[in-house]
N, C-alpha and C positions, 0 to 999 in steps of 0.2 A: 794625425793629418791636421795641419794648420788650416783654419777657416777664416775667411773675412766675413763680417757680419751681413753685409748687403751688396757690395761691389763684386763685380765679376773679375776673377783672376785674369782671364783673357776675354775681351770683348767678342761676341758674335760677329762674324763678317757674313751676314745673310741678306739675301733680297728675293724679290719674287721671280720665279721661273728661271732659277740659275740651272746651268746644265749639270753640276754636280755639287754636292756638299760632301766635305770630308768631316768625318765625325769621329771624335775620339771619346775616351772615357773622362779624362781630367787632364789639365796641364801637368807636365812634369816638373821636378824641381827646377831645372834650368830654365824652362819656358815661363815658370811663375817668376823667377828672379829677374828676367830680362823683359818680361812682357811680350813675348813672341811665340807664336805656334811652332812646335817641333824644332826647338832652338839648340837642343844638345848637339855638339858637333858629331857625335856618333849616330845621330838619328838619320835614317835613309829617306825620309819623307821628301825633302826638296829635290834630291838627286833622282829619285824614283819619278817624280812629276816631269822633270826634264828629260830623263832617259827615255821614258815611254811617249813623249811628245805631248803630254797633257798640257805642258807650259812650253812656250816658244823658246825660253832661255832658262838657266839655273837661277833661280831666285834665292836670296838670303833670308833667314827667318825674320829679320826685321822688316822685310818688304811684304809681309803677309797681306796688308792692306790693298796692295796691287793686284791680287788674285780676283778680287770682285769683279772688276771690269772684264775680266776674261771669262766669266760666268762660273767662277769657282767660289763656293762658301766654305767657311770654317766654324766649327762649333764643338763642344764637348757636352756630355751629359751632366757632369759636375762643374758647375760654373763659379761656386764660391770657395772651393777648396782645391788643393793640388797634391800630388804626390804619385807614387806607384800604385797602380791599379789595386793591387792585393792589400795595400794598407789604408784604403779609402772605404769608410763605412758605407755599406749598400744604401742606407737612407739619404746620403748625400748626392746620389744620382737622381736627377729629376726627370724621369721618363715622361711624366705627364706634360711638363713644360715643353720638352722636345716635340712630343706629339702635336701639341698646339702650334708650335712653329712650322712643322711640316704641313699641317692643315692650312695654315695662313699663307705660307709662301709658296707651297706647291713646287719644291725641287723635282727636276726630272729624274735625277739619280742620287741615291744616297750611298756613299762609299765609307764603310766603317774600318777605321785603321786599327781595330782590334777585335778579337772574338768577344771580349767583354762588352764593349760598346754594342756589338751586333746582338748579344743575348739580351740586352735591355729592350732593343727594338723588336726582335723576333719572339721574345718570351720563350726562348730555349735555352738549355744549359750549354756553356761553351763547348763541352766535349761532343755535343750533337751537332756542331755547326762547322761546315767545311769552308774553305776559302773559296773565293770565286763568286760568280753570279748565283743569286738565290732565286728561288721560285717567286714569280711575280705575284704581288698583291693586287687583286682587282682595282683598277682606278688609281692605284698608288705609284710612287716612283720606283724605277728599277733598283734593286738592291745588290750591292756588292759587298763581300767581306774580304778585307785585305790582310796579309800577314802584317803584323805590327812592325812599323819601321823602326821601332826603338832598339838601340844597341843592346838592351837587355833580352831581346828576343832573337838574337842572331841566329840560333839554332833552328828557328822556324822560318827564316827569311827565304822567300823566293820572289823574283820580279813577275813571274808569270801571271798571277792574278792582277797585277797592276796593268801588265799588257793587255789583257782581256778587258779591264775597264777602259783604257785608252781607246780601244777599238770600238767598244760600245759608244762612247762620248762622241767619236768621229762620225759613226753612222747616225747617231741621234742629231748632231749638228746638221749633217746633209738632209736629213728629213725635215728638219725645222728651218733650213735655209739659213743657218748661222754656225 
């Protein structure tokens, strides 16, 4: 896995009290090459956001900075490397830094775009994690595990947990008046 010494492959797009953060493990090869989240044409991320109503229109990967004003954050556990999850060394994932970001910015919902990313937060093996809403952590954000939108995970794809997340975000927005 190639590593950059100090710079982030993809910049965090985070702010306080966002309605949802989408959290991946690391930038894929195409995303690293073009500098945009979920950039591979076979990735379902952008279509899923629009199809479920999380975004009002279909965004292109290079428009990822435009999600922040919609209350949507983007980040990864591995910020200085990129590649397929299985090829990234476990010590490249900075779970402690991620926990500090969550404590600082207090997102209302965390949506993990892979079981691998969820396992880093939940401290459970990927085989022990189901997709969908997870048990709430007292005082913490709501947690959703989504099927990976990557084209490499086609056999596991279903839109249902994404729709469950969209319904939650809509209820949460109604409760918070936004």
